[in-house]
Structures are given as structure tokens and as C-alpha cells.
MARDRENBA-96100 format. One record per residue (C-alpha): residue in one letter; x, y, z. Coordinates in steps of 0.02 Angstrom, whole numbers, plus 50000, padded with zeros to 5 digits. Layout:
<site res="A" X="X" Y="Y" Z="Z"/>
...
# end
This chain:
<site res="M" X="50000" Y="50000" Z="50000"/>
<site res="A" X="50143" Y="50120" Z="50043"/>
<site res="R" X="50219" Y="50080" Z="49874"/>
<site res="A" X="50053" Y="50122" Z="49789"/>
<site res="I" X="50045" Y="50291" Z="49877"/>
<site res="E" X="50224" Y="50328" Z="49826"/>
<site res="Q" X="50181" Y="50290" Z="49645"/>
<site res="I" X="50030" Y="50406" Z="49652"/>
<site res="E" X="50140" Y="50542" Z="49727"/>
<site res="R" X="50263" Y="50522" Z="49583"/>
<site res="D" X="50121" Y="50533" Z="49457"/>
<site res="I" X="50057" Y="50692" Z="49540"/>
<site res="A" X="50231" Y="50769" Z="49538"/>
<site res="A" X="50247" Y="50731" Z="49352"/>
<site res="L" X="50077" Y="50811" Z="49320"/>
<site res="Q" X="50127" Y="50965" Z="49419"/>
<site res="E" X="50282" Y="50986" Z="49312"/>
<site res="A" X="50177" Y="50973" Z="49154"/>
<site res="I" X="50052" Y="51099" Z="49224"/>
<site res="R" X="50193" Y="51221" Z="49265"/>
<site res="A" X="50250" Y="51210" Z="49085"/>
<site res="I" X="50072" Y="51243" Z="49025"/>
<site res="A" X="50062" Y="51391" Z="49146"/>
<site res="T" X="50216" Y="51468" Z="49066"/>
<site res="E" X="50141" Y="51444" Z="48893"/>
<site res="L" X="49978" Y="51522" Z="48950"/>
<site res="H" X="50067" Y="51672" Z="49025"/>
<site res="N" X="50169" Y="51702" Z="48867"/>
<site res="A" X="50013" Y="51684" Z="48760"/>
<site res="Y" X="49920" Y="51813" Z="48863"/>
<site res="A" X="50069" Y="51932" Z="48858"/>
<site res="S" X="50067" Y="51922" Z="48667"/>
<site res="Y" X="49877" Y="51935" Z="48663"/>
<site res="L" X="49867" Y="52090" Z="48773"/>
<site res="N" X="50006" Y="52175" Z="48675"/>
<site res="S" X="49913" Y="52145" Z="48511"/>
<site res="L" X="49747" Y="52192" Z="48591"/>
<site res="G" X="49818" Y="52358" Z="48651"/>
<site res="Q" X="49873" Y="52405" Z="48476"/>
<site res="A" X="49708" Y="52350" Z="48399"/>
<site res="L" X="49611" Y="52442" Z="48535"/>
<site res="Q" X="49692" Y="52608" Z="48487"/>
<site res="K" X="49646" Y="52585" Z="48304"/>
<site res="Q" X="49467" Y="52533" Z="48342"/>
<site res="L" X="49440" Y="52677" Z="48463"/>
<site res="I" X="49494" Y="52802" Z="48330"/>
<site res="L" X="49386" Y="52716" Z="48200"/>
<site res="A" X="49234" Y="52715" Z="48313"/>
<site res="S" X="49260" Y="52899" Z="48355"/>
<site res="Y" X="49274" Y="52939" Z="48169"/>
<site res="H" X="49109" Y="52852" Z="48131"/>
<site res="L" X="49022" Y="52937" Z="48277"/>
<site res="C" X="49082" Y="53111" Z="48230"/>
<site res="T" X="49054" Y="53096" Z="48042"/>
<site res="Q" X="48899" Y="52985" Z="48033"/>
<site res="G" X="48818" Y="52995" Z="48204"/>
<site res="Y" X="48833" Y="53181" Z="48243"/>
<site res="P" X="48910" Y="53268" Z="48091"/>
<site res="E" X="48822" Y="53434" Z="48125"/>
<site res="N" X="48890" Y="53444" Z="48302"/>
<site res="F" X="49065" Y="53399" Z="48244"/>
<site res="L" X="49062" Y="53533" Z="48109"/>
<site res="K" X="49021" Y="53665" Z="48241"/>
<site res="L" X="49192" Y="53638" Z="48320"/>
<site res="S" X="49337" Y="53747" Z="48269"/>
<site res="L" X="49492" Y="53671" Z="48190"/>
<site res="H" X="49585" Y="53687" Z="48355"/>
<site res="Q" X="49443" Y="53602" Z="48451"/>
<site res="R" X="49438" Y="53458" Z="48328"/>
<site res="Q" X="49625" Y="53433" Z="48343"/>
<site res="Q" X="49615" Y="53437" Z="48533"/>
<site res="L" X="49474" Y="53308" Z="48531"/>
<site res="Q" X="49571" Y="53193" Z="48413"/>
<site res="Q" X="49728" Y="53205" Z="48518"/>
<site res="A" X="49631" Y="53168" Z="48678"/>
<site res="I" X="49551" Y="53014" Z="48600"/>
<site res="R" X="49720" Y="52954" Z="48538"/>
<site res="K" X="49793" Y="52977" Z="48712"/>
<site res="L" X="49649" Y="52879" Z="48789"/>
<site res="G" X="49688" Y="52732" Z="48676"/>
<site res="Q" X="49873" Y="52739" Z="48720"/>
<site res="Q" X="49834" Y="52741" Z="48906"/>
<site res="A" X="49718" Y="52592" Z="48888"/>
<site res="A" X="49851" Y="52494" Z="48793"/>
<site res="K" X="49977" Y="52529" Z="48931"/>
<site res="Q" X="49850" Y="52478" Z="49061"/>
<site res="L" X="49828" Y="52308" Z="48978"/>
<site res="L" X="50016" Y="52279" Z="48979"/>
<site res="T" X="50027" Y="52313" Z="49166"/>
<site res="Y" X="49928" Y="52154" Z="49198"/>
<site res="M" X="50077" Y="52051" Z="49140"/>
<site res="K" X="50215" Y="52175" Z="49176"/>
<site res="S" X="50262" Y="52114" Z="49348"/>
<site res="Q" X="50316" Y="51938" Z="49301"/>
<site res="A" X="50495" Y="51992" Z="49274"/>
<site res="E" X="50489" Y="52101" Z="49429"/>
<site res="G" X="50419" Y="51958" Z="49533"/>
<site res="E" X="50553" Y="51839" Z="49469"/>
<site res="D" X="50690" Y="51966" Z="49507"/>
<site res="E" X="50625" Y="51988" Z="49684"/>
<site res="E" X="50621" Y="51799" Z="49709"/>
<site res="D" X="50798" Y="51781" Z="49643"/>
<site res="E" X="50857" Y="51909" Z="49769"/>
<site res="G" X="50765" Y="51817" Z="49907"/>
<site res="D" X="50837" Y="51651" Z="49855"/>
<site res="E" X="51015" Y="51718" Z="49869"/>
<site res="G" X="50986" Y="51747" Z="50054"/>
<site res="A" X="50901" Y="51580" Z="50084"/>
<site res="T" X="50987" Y="51420" Z="50138"/>
<site res="E" X="51015" Y="51276" Z="50018"/>
<site res="E" X="50889" Y="51174" Z="50117"/>
<site res="D" X="50756" Y="51307" Z="50096"/>
<site res="A" X="50796" Y="51319" Z="49911"/>
<site res="D" X="50775" Y="51132" Z="49889"/>
<site res="S" X="50609" Y="51131" Z="49981"/>
<site res="E" X="50538" Y="51274" Z="49877"/>
<site res="N" X="50462" Y="51191" Z="49723"/>
<site res="V" X="50331" Y="51317" Z="49667"/>
<site res="T" X="50353" Y="51496" Z="49607"/>
<site res="V" X="50190" Y="51582" Z="49648"/>
<site res="S" X="50221" Y="51761" Z="49591"/>
<site res="S" X="50243" Y="51735" Z="49404"/>
<site res="F" X="50066" Y="51792" Z="49370"/>
<site res="E" X="50057" Y="51931" Z="49499"/>
<site res="L" X="49982" Y="52093" Z="49435"/>
<site res="G" X="50091" Y="52248" Z="49436"/>
<site res="S" X="50084" Y="52380" Z="49571"/>
<site res="D" X="50013" Y="52502" Z="49444"/>
<site res="A" X="49868" Y="52390" Z="49398"/>
<site res="P" X="49691" Y="52455" Z="49428"/>
<site res="N" X="49613" Y="52460" Z="49599"/>
<site res="V" X="49508" Y="52308" Z="49640"/>
<site res="A" X="49369" Y="52353" Z="49759"/>
<site res="N" X="49315" Y="52178" Z="49810"/>
<site res="A" X="49403" Y="52012" Z="49795"/>
<site res="G" X="49245" Y="51920" Z="49746"/>
<site res="L" X="49328" Y="51782" Z="49647"/>
<site res="T" X="49227" Y="51639" Z="49577"/>
<site res="D" X="49199" Y="51497" Z="49700"/>
<site res="S" X="49325" Y="51356" Z="49685"/>
<site res="T" X="49184" Y="51235" Z="49644"/>
<site res="E" X="49126" Y="51345" Z="49500"/>
<site res="T" X="49302" Y="51363" Z="49434"/>
<site res="E" X="49331" Y="51176" Z="49450"/>
<site res="A" X="49173" Y="51144" Z="49351"/>
<site res="N" X="49232" Y="51261" Z="49215"/>
<site res="L" X="49404" Y="51184" Z="49212"/>
<site res="L" X="49356" Y="51003" Z="49220"/>
<site res="G" X="49213" Y="51016" Z="49095"/>
<site res="N" X="49231" Y="50972" Z="48913"/>
<site res="S" X="49351" Y="51061" Z="48797"/>
<site res="A" X="49213" Y="51165" Z="48719"/>
<site res="D" X="49171" Y="51236" Z="48890"/>
<site res="L" X="49351" Y="51288" Z="48918"/>
<site res="E" X="49361" Y="51367" Z="48747"/>
<site res="E" X="49203" Y="51464" Z="48789"/>
<site res="V" X="49284" Y="51528" Z="48949"/>
<site res="A" X="49428" Y="51595" Z="48843"/>
<site res="S" X="49319" Y="51676" Z="48712"/>
<site res="T" X="49173" Y="51746" Z="48811"/>
<site res="T" X="49155" Y="51887" Z="48934"/>
<site res="P" X="49161" Y="51833" Z="49116"/>
<site res="T" X="49057" Y="51986" Z="49157"/>
<site res="S" X="48909" Y="51910" Z="49067"/>
<site res="S" X="48892" Y="51782" Z="49207"/>
<site res="P" X="48793" Y="51827" Z="49364"/>
<site res="R" X="48951" Y="51824" Z="49470"/>
<site res="S" X="49101" Y="51919" Z="49406"/>
<site res="P" X="49272" Y="51856" Z="49461"/>
<site res="V" X="49346" Y="52024" Z="49509"/>
<site res="P" X="49240" Y="52181" Z="49527"/>
<site res="V" X="49358" Y="52325" Z="49486"/>
<site res="S" X="49359" Y="52513" Z="49471"/>
<site res="L" X="49483" Y="52576" Z="49343"/>
<site res="S" X="49553" Y="52749" Z="49370"/>
<site res="S" X="49664" Y="52857" Z="49263"/>
<site res="S" X="49799" Y="52858" Z="49396"/>
<site res="P" X="49890" Y="52696" Z="49441"/>
<site res="V" X="49847" Y="52626" Z="49611"/>
<site res="S" X="49892" Y="52467" Z="49703"/>
<site res="L" X="49792" Y="52308" Z="49715"/>
<site res="S" X="49727" Y="52258" Z="49885"/>
<site res="A" X="49826" Y="52124" Z="49975"/>
<site res="A" X="49681" Y="52000" Z="49964"/>
<site res="V" X="49668" Y="52017" Z="49776"/>
<site res="Q" X="49857" Y="52009" Z="49755"/>
<site res="E" X="49851" Y="51841" Z="49842"/>
<site res="A" X="49700" Y="51782" Z="49741"/>
<site res="L" X="49783" Y="51830" Z="49577"/>
<site res="T" X="49945" Y="51742" Z="49622"/>
<site res="P" X="49909" Y="51560" Z="49579"/>
<site res="D" X="50004" Y="51403" Z="49623"/>
<site res="L" X="50076" Y="51363" Z="49452"/>
<site res="S" X="50056" Y="51177" Z="49481"/>
<site res="N" X="49871" Y="51191" Z="49524"/>
<site res="P" X="49755" Y="51195" Z="49371"/>
<site res="I" X="49608" Y="51262" Z="49472"/>
<site res="E" X="49706" Y="51414" Z="49528"/>
<site res="L" X="49768" Y="51442" Z="49350"/>
<site res="A" X="49588" Y="51441" Z="49290"/>
<site res="K" X="49542" Y="51572" Z="49421"/>
<site res="W" X="49688" Y="51680" Z="49367"/>
<site res="Q" X="49638" Y="51666" Z="49185"/>
<site res="Q" X="49457" Y="51713" Z="49220"/>
<site res="S" X="49510" Y="51862" Z="49326"/>
<site res="L" X="49626" Y="51923" Z="49188"/>
<site res="E" X="49484" Y="51911" Z="49062"/>
<site res="Y" X="49374" Y="52013" Z="49178"/>
<site res="L" X="49506" Y="52148" Z="49202"/>
<site res="T" X="49525" Y="52160" Z="49013"/>
<site res="Q" X="49338" Y="52184" Z="48991"/>
<site res="Q" X="49337" Y="52319" Z="49125"/>
<site res="A" X="49479" Y="52411" Z="49036"/>
<site res="L" X="49375" Y="52415" Z="48875"/>
<site res="K" X="49223" Y="52473" Z="48970"/>
<site res="K" X="49319" Y="52613" Z="49055"/>
<site res="V" X="49401" Y="52679" Z="48897"/>
<site res="S" X="49231" Y="52677" Z="48810"/>
<site res="H" X="49155" Y="52779" Z="48951"/>
<site res="N" X="49299" Y="52903" Z="48953"/>
<site res="A" X="49289" Y="52925" Z="48764"/>
<site res="N" X="49102" Y="52962" Z="48776"/>
<site res="V" X="49136" Y="53090" Z="48913"/>
<site res="L" X="49266" Y="53175" Z="48802"/>
<site res="L" X="49145" Y="53183" Z="48657"/>
<site res="Q" X="49012" Y="53249" Z="48774"/>
<site res="K" X="49123" Y="53388" Z="48840"/>
<site res="A" X="49173" Y="53433" Z="48662"/>
<site res="G" X="48990" Y="53454" Z="48616"/>
<site res="V" X="48981" Y="53311" Z="48493"/>
<site res="L" X="48874" Y="53196" Z="48600"/>
<site res="P" X="48716" Y="53261" Z="48685"/>
<site res="K" X="48747" Y="53337" Z="48855"/>
<site res="K" X="48617" Y="53227" Z="48939"/>
<site res="L" X="48658" Y="53049" Z="48891"/>
<site res="P" X="48544" Y="52922" Z="48976"/>
<site res="E" X="48682" Y="52829" Z="49069"/>
<site res="P" X="48572" Y="52688" Z="49138"/>
<site res="I" X="48506" Y="52651" Z="48964"/>
<site res="L" X="48680" Y="52653" Z="48889"/>
<site res="E" X="48745" Y="52536" Z="49024"/>
<site res="A" X="48601" Y="52416" Z="49000"/>
<site res="A" X="48624" Y="52416" Z="48812"/>
<site res="A" X="48811" Y="52390" Z="48831"/>
<site res="A" X="48782" Y="52243" Z="48948"/>
<site res="V" X="48666" Y="52160" Z="48822"/>
<site res="S" X="48792" Y="52194" Z="48685"/>
<site res="E" X="48935" Y="52117" Z="48786"/>
<site res="A" X="48832" Y="51963" Z="48827"/>
<site res="S" X="48800" Y="51933" Z="48642"/>
<site res="A" X="48933" Y="51838" Z="48546"/>
<site res="E" X="48866" Y="51901" Z="48380"/>
<site res="V" X="48943" Y="52043" Z="48281"/>
<site res="M" X="48822" Y="52189" Z="48289"/>
<site res="P" X="48762" Y="52269" Z="48126"/>
<site res="G" X="48828" Y="52440" Z="48077"/>
<site res="P" X="48998" Y="52517" Z="48118"/>
<site res="P" X="49095" Y="52413" Z="48246"/>
<site res="N" X="49114" Y="52461" Z="48429"/>
<site res="L" X="48967" Y="52581" Z="48430"/>
<site res="L" X="48801" Y="52578" Z="48520"/>
<site res="N" X="48659" Y="52637" Z="48409"/>
<site res="L" X="48496" Y="52659" Z="48505"/>
<site res="V" X="48326" Y="52734" Z="48473"/>
<site res="I" X="48242" Y="52787" Z="48635"/>
<site res="E" X="48084" Y="52881" Z="48680"/>
<site res="I" X="48110" Y="53050" Z="48763"/>
<site res="E" X="47961" Y="53108" Z="48866"/>
<site res="N" X="47910" Y="53290" Z="48864"/>
<site res="E" X="47878" Y="53339" Z="49045"/>
<site res="Q" X="47759" Y="53479" Z="48995"/>
<site res="D" X="47666" Y="53382" Z="48860"/>
<site res="T" X="47673" Y="53193" Z="48877"/>
<site res="E" X="47575" Y="53169" Z="48716"/>
<site res="N" X="47715" Y="53251" Z="48615"/>
<site res="S" X="47851" Y="53131" Z="48671"/>
<site res="G" X="47966" Y="53085" Z="48527"/>
<site res="L" X="48095" Y="52956" Z="48475"/>
<site res="T" X="48278" Y="53004" Z="48481"/>
<site res="Q" X="48426" Y="52912" Z="48406"/>
<site res="I" X="48580" Y="52900" Z="48514"/>
<site res="M" X="48752" Y="52837" Z="48464"/>
<site res="A" X="48895" Y="52806" Z="48585"/>
<site res="I" X="49062" Y="52717" Z="48588"/>
<site res="N" X="49059" Y="52540" Z="48658"/>
<site res="L" X="49220" Y="52442" Z="48628"/>
<site res="R" X="49181" Y="52256" Z="48619"/>
<site res="L" X="49314" Y="52124" Z="48636"/>
<site res="G" X="49232" Y="52011" Z="48508"/>
<site res="E" X="49227" Y="52147" Z="48376"/>
<site res="I" X="49407" Y="52199" Z="48407"/>
<site res="E" X="49463" Y="52018" Z="48390"/>
<site res="F" X="49358" Y="51994" Z="48234"/>
<site res="A" X="49438" Y="52146" Z="48150"/>
<site res="D" X="49620" Y="52107" Z="48192"/>
<site res="V" X="49713" Y="51952" Z="48131"/>
<site res="M" X="49849" Y="51962" Z="48265"/>
<site res="V" X="49725" Y="51974" Z="48408"/>
<site res="S" X="49616" Y="51832" Z="48342"/>
<site res="S" X="49770" Y="51724" Z="48314"/>
<site res="S" X="49829" Y="51754" Z="48493"/>
<site res="R" X="49655" Y="51712" Z="48557"/>
<site res="K" X="49658" Y="51548" Z="48461"/>
<site res="Q" X="49825" Y="51504" Z="48540"/>
<site res="I" X="49752" Y="51538" Z="48714"/>
<site res="R" X="49605" Y="51423" Z="48677"/>
<site res="N" X="49722" Y="51283" Z="48623"/>
<site res="I" X="49825" Y="51300" Z="48782"/>
<site res="L" X="49667" Y="51298" Z="48889"/>
<site res="V" X="49615" Y="51135" Z="48806"/>
<site res="Q" X="49782" Y="51060" Z="48861"/>
<site res="L" X="49757" Y="51130" Z="49035"/>
<site res="N" X="49584" Y="51052" Z="49039"/>
<site res="K" X="49656" Y="50880" Z="49000"/>
<site res="L" X="49792" Y="50894" Z="49132"/>
<site res="G" X="49666" Y="50962" Z="49256"/>
<site res="R" X="49559" Y="50807" Z="49237"/>
<site res="E" X="49708" Y="50694" Z="49267"/>
<site res="Y" X="49766" Y="50800" Z="49414"/>
<site res="Q" X="49597" Y="50788" Z="49501"/>
<site res="K" X="49590" Y="50601" Z="49468"/>
<site res="K" X="49761" Y="50573" Z="49547"/>
<site res="Q" X="49717" Y="50684" Z="49695"/>
<site res="R" X="49564" Y="50575" Z="49724"/>
<site res="E" X="49666" Y="50415" Z="49708"/>
<site res="R" X="49790" Y="50479" Z="49837"/>
<site res="S" X="49653" Y="50524" Z="49960"/>
<site res="V" X="49575" Y="50351" Z="49943"/>
<site res="A" X="49742" Y="50262" Z="49963"/>
<site res="E" X="49788" Y="50366" Z="50116"/>
<site res="A" X="49617" Y="50335" Z="50194"/>
<site res="E" X="49633" Y="50147" Z="50166"/>
<site res="A" X="49807" Y="50149" Z="50244"/>
<site res="A" X="49744" Y="50249" Z="50393"/>
<site res="W" X="49600" Y="50126" Z="50418"/>
<site res="R" X="49718" Y="49977" Z="50420"/>
<site res="A" X="49840" Y="50064" Z="50536"/>
<site res="S" X="49705" Y="50099" Z="50666"/>
<site res="W" X="49613" Y="49932" Z="50654"/>
<site res="F" X="49642" Y="49797" Z="50784"/>
<site res="E" X="49552" Y="49637" Z="50830"/>
# end
């Protein structure tokens, strides 16, 4: 029986090594993906702004002076650049974390170095990542179900918006100035690289942060256009948010120019309710699916992530199976050790 437990332990150790290798691949794939996404985001933000100013509200745009138009265009360009940098901060700290660990290892004893088998800070978010208000990560049982489901389910996790589910992994509030993550979230977003469940949590949280970055830059762009006098001064924020949520939940490419919300709403006249009229409203709404669809590099990186997640799914199943086998073998050994006639 002891020999059987030792064999299971060796199998688990081999799986953990394979999972660490997959974790490195996943990290590199996301670094490439977020770099490509940042570049594509800037192009799509400018394109969406162009359509809004020239097709949505051409009269309002023409009222601006040449200097005002140039200022607006520069501000929109700067917004896109800031958003691209924000995306890169999510992966930026890997090298910093590894450097810090190397310095720590120099001061550690050889015994401590031998006993330390797992590097847990490779996926830690940078200190200039956005503020995370609540560390409401998905329950481990929910993450396990996502991870250990079929390959199609894992591919869906990689390609869909985690915010479309009732429970979002990491509620965040992005600000223009860099702030630190809370200690609880730093710990939650620092997975054990040999544990597929923790890797799945990290991946889902990273997807959520990416979605929030797109949502924030869309909102800021609309505010800029509002202040410039292109968009109406009184935008119905609740309606825009609801429409954006429905748009994000849909996997389909919306008709019309990409990354724009195009709504027709009824505006009530407070003095004369019978004369209420329909008003068309257009606003910027960057969608991950539309950005990926329009850019070959981003869609290629997304495909690579899906393929890696399929591999992680397979190893995750084997890992859970071996964990179960070890628990059963240890329980049987404990029963025999305590039994007496």
C-alpha cells in the first residue's frame, strides 16, 4: 500500500511539472495577446470615434473649430494609448516578481531552496494595475466545474466575457491614475503554478480585468465627446449601460459600424406627455469580440490561448483524478493502521 501511495505521489509530481510548463505557455500567450489587443484597441477607438463624429453627429462635429477638433482627436488618441499601457501592466510584473524571488533566494539556505518547488508570483499583477474594490473571485467549485468540463466549455471561457455571468470574478474600478491592488486580491491573483484550478481562476480574473479596461476607455471617450459638444449633454447613462451589457453578453457581431452603440429611445416631454418623441443615440462601446474579429493578430493570439486551455483542461482532469486516488489510498492505509482485533 505504501508503494502504491508513493507511485501516486510520483504521478502527481509529474503532472505538476507538466502543468507548470502549461502555465508558462499560458502566461506568454496572454502577454502576446494583450500587446496585440492594446494596439488594435487604439485603432478601433479612433475608427469608432470617426464614425460617431462623421455619421452619428456630423452637425455637432462641424460646429467645432479646427483647434477644438485637433484637441478632441489628440485626447482620443491619448485615451487609447493609456488603455494599451493599462493592459500591459497586467503582465508587467512577472519579470519584477522573478527578480525579487531571485534576490530572496540568494539569502536563503540551500535546504530552503531545495524545499521550495513552486514559484507563485509569476502571474502577479503589477503595482500600477487598477484598483480592485472587492476580491469576489469565483467559488472554487465553480472554477473547477469550468476547468474540468469538456474542451468546448474551456474554449468558451477563453472567448466569452466573464462579466456576462451573474458572478464576476473580480469587481474593479479603473482609474486614470495607477493605484495598488489590495493584499487580498494580490494573493488571489497569484496562483500556484502547479494547480490547474488556481490557474483557471487567474485566467478568468485576467479576462474580467480586460473587459473592464475596455468598458472604462469607452466611458471616458464618451465623456470626452460629450464635453466637446459632439454627443448630447444629457446621455441616459442607465440606458447606455444596460444596452452595453446586452451587447457584451451577445457573441454576435452587431450590425453597423463596429464598437458603437446605436439606440433609438423615447424621450418624454415633461410639459406635454403626448408630444414625446423618438431620439437616436450613438455612443462608443468597445467590444472584445469585435476587436478580435477585425484584427488578425489578436484573433490568432486568442486561438492560441484556447488551444492552451484545452491542454490545461486535460491535465486538470488527470490531476483531480490522481488527487482523488491519493486520498482514497491514504484513507485505506489509515484505516488499516488503526484497526485491531
